[in-house]
C-alpha positions as CSV (number, residue, x, y, z in Angstrom):
1,M,1.0,-33.5,-3.9
2,T,2.0,-30.2,-2.8
3,L,0.1,-28.2,-0.3
4,L,0.7,-24.9,-2.0
5,D,1.1,-24.4,-5.6
6,E,1.7,-21.5,-7.8
7,R,-1.9,-20.5,-8.3
8,F,-2.3,-20.2,-4.5
9,L,0.8,-17.9,-4.5
10,T,-0.4,-15.8,-7.3
11,H,-3.8,-15.4,-5.6
12,R,-2.2,-14.3,-2.5
13,L,0.0,-11.8,-4.3
14,R,-2.9,-10.2,-6.0
15,A,-4.9,-10.3,-2.8
16,T,-2.2,-8.5,-0.8
17,S,-1.5,-5.9,-3.5
18,I,-5.3,-5.1,-3.7
19,A,-5.5,-4.9,0.2
20,S,-2.4,-2.5,0.2
21,V,-4.0,-0.1,-2.3
22,A,-7.4,-0.2,-0.6
23,G,-5.6,0.7,2.8
24,G,-3.8,3.4,1.1
25,L,-6.9,4.7,-0.4
26,L,-8.7,4.6,3.0
27,C,-5.9,6.2,4.7
28,G,-5.8,9.0,2.1
29,G,-9.6,9.4,2.4
30,F,-9.4,9.9,6.1
31,F,-6.4,12.3,5.7
32,L,-8.6,14.5,3.0
33,F,-11.6,14.2,5.3
34,H,-9.9,15.5,8.2
35,Y,-8.3,18.4,6.1
36,F,-11.7,19.5,4.7
37,A,-14.1,18.7,7.6
38,D,-11.8,19.7,10.6
39,H,-9.2,22.0,8.8
40,Q,-6.3,20.2,10.2
41,W,-3.5,18.2,8.9
42,R,-3.2,14.7,10.3
43,W,0.5,14.1,10.1
44,D,0.3,10.4,11.3
45,L,-1.9,9.6,8.3
46,F,0.3,11.4,5.9
47,S,3.3,9.6,7.4
48,I,1.6,6.3,6.5
49,I,0.9,7.4,2.9
50,L,4.4,8.6,2.7
51,T,5.9,5.3,4.0
52,M,3.9,3.3,1.7
53,A,5.0,5.3,-1.3
54,I,8.6,5.2,-0.4
55,V,8.5,1.5,0.2
56,K,6.7,0.6,-2.9
57,Q,9.1,3.0,-5.1
58,G,12.2,1.4,-3.3
59,F,11.2,-2.0,-4.2
60,M,10.3,-1.2,-7.7
61,L,13.8,0.3,-8.1
62,Y,15.4,-2.7,-6.4
63,Y,13.5,-5.2,-8.7
64,R,14.3,-3.1,-11.8
65,L,17.9,-3.1,-10.9
66,T,18.2,-6.7,-9.9
67,D,15.8,-8.5,-12.4
C-alpha cells in the first residue's frame, strides 16, 4: 500500500491552483481598493500580480513546448 496515490496528488494540484487564483484575486482587490479609496498606486501589490502572471504564462509556454 502506498502512502500517496494519484488521487491525493490530483487533489493537491487542484487545491494549489484554486488557492493561487484566490490569492491573485485578493491581491488584485487590494490593489484596486487602494487605487479607488486612497487614489494611490500600490506598486508592491502590482508587482505580485505581474509576477504571478509572468510565472504562469512562462510555465504554460514551457509545458506547451515540451509536452
